N, C-alpha and C positions, 0 to 999 in steps of 0.2 A: 504494500500500500504506500503510495507516494503522498505524503502530507506536506503541504507548503510550509516552509519555515520563514517567518516574517523577516528575519535578519537578512535573508537573501533578496528581499523585495527592492524595487526601485521604480522610478518614473522616468520614461524617456520621451523625447519629443523630436520630431522632424519639423523644424520651424521655418525652413525656406525651401523653395523649389530646388530640387536636386541636392538638398542637404543631407547630412548623415543623421542617424538615430542617436542623438545626444542624451546622456543622462542628466537630469536636472539635479544639480549639486545640493548636498546637505539636506535632502528630504528624509524624513523619518516616519511619516505616517501618511496613509491615503485611505479613502473610503468611497464606495459607491452606495448611494442611498436613494430611497424614494421611488424605486421602480414599482409601478402600480397600474392597475387597469380600472378605469371608471366603469360603473354599472349604470345602465340606462333603465329607468323606471318606465314600464309600459302597462301599468295598472290602469284598468278601465272602470267606468261606473259599474256598480254592483259587485265588483270583485271583493272578496272577503279578506284576502291577503294581498300584499304587494307582490308584483311580479317584476323581475329584472332580467336583463340579458347583458352579456359583456359588451362594453363599448371600446373606446380607444385606449391604447397603451400609453402611459406617461413614462418615458424612459428614465426619468429621475435626475439626480444630480451627482456630482463628484466633488471631493475636496481633497486637498493634500497640503502638508505643512512640514516645516523643518526650520533650519537656521538660515538666516539671510546671508547670501554671498554676493556682494556687488561685482565680483569679477567673473561670475558665471554668465557670460554674454550669450551663449548658445542654449542656456537652460532658463534660469530665473528671469533674466532680462528679456529673453524672447517671449516668455509667458506674459510679462508685464506689457510688452509691446502689442501682443495679440489682444490683451484686455483693452488697452487704449484705443486700438483701431477697430474693435468689434469684429475681428476676423474669425470666421468659423474654422475650428481645428477639426480636420477629418475630411475635407473636401478632396476631390480627385482631379488630377491633371487632365483626365480624359474629357472633362466638361469645360475646359478652358479657364479654370481658376487656379489660384495658387494652391499647392499641395502641402498639407500639414497633417501630422499624426501625433496623437498623445497616447502612450501606452502605460498601463498600470500593471506592474509585474508583482505578483504575490511571491514569486520564487523564480528560480532559473528555468522552471519547467514550462512556462508560458506566460501570456499576458492578456489583459482585458483591453479592448478598444472598440470604438464604434465602427461598424462595417462601412467601407467606402461607398459613397453615393454614386448614382448613375445620372445620365442626362434627364431621366424622368424624375428621380428623387435625389436632387443634388444638395439637400439640406441635412444629410446625415453627418453628425459631428457633435462637437462640444463648443459652446461659447463660454469663455472665461467671464464670469459675472462679478467677481469680487476679489480683492486682495487686502490683507491686513498685515501689518508689521508692528512690532513693538520691542521694547527692551526696558531694562532697569539698570541701576548702577552696579548690581551684583551679578548680572547675567549676560548671556549672549542675545543678540538681536534675532527675533523670530520672524518668520514670514509664513503666511497661509494663503491659499488660493481656493476659490470655489467656482464651479461651473455648472451649466445646465446642458444636459444631453438632449439632442433634438433629432428627429427624423427616423431614428432606429434605436433599438435597445442595444446596450453594450454586449459584446460577445467575447468568449474566451477562445484563444488560439494556443494550441500546444506547440512548443518548439520541438522540431524533430531531433 
């Protein structure tokens, strides 16, 4: 049985067209949350109990955090730039837009990412929606990011 060890986790990003899969420096925690399916109420007059059927999937949110590293130009600074520009992470070059990928690795065995979009559904990805940073006189400067998944649910890919 292969159980993922958190100490082997990481977060990687391809932040530019033709760029490499860069590890975001100094991260120590990530999570995927809020994946849910809304239920549609189709109760009619004279029904004695409510009736529901499955509606649309909300792919949820992600968050990741660690220690601030101002020299991490291909990781933390790239994520800040994507937040500032409102650029979708996870779009594909096949549809004529800049290519980005964000991968959340629980271990060396594989990673979670949003599947690439197509010309029909080109909005598969993650928008970075927030960043927080802080410090105090006794500690290191922390940084955290949050994002909204859109277009498709996150999927797990095993590394061969």
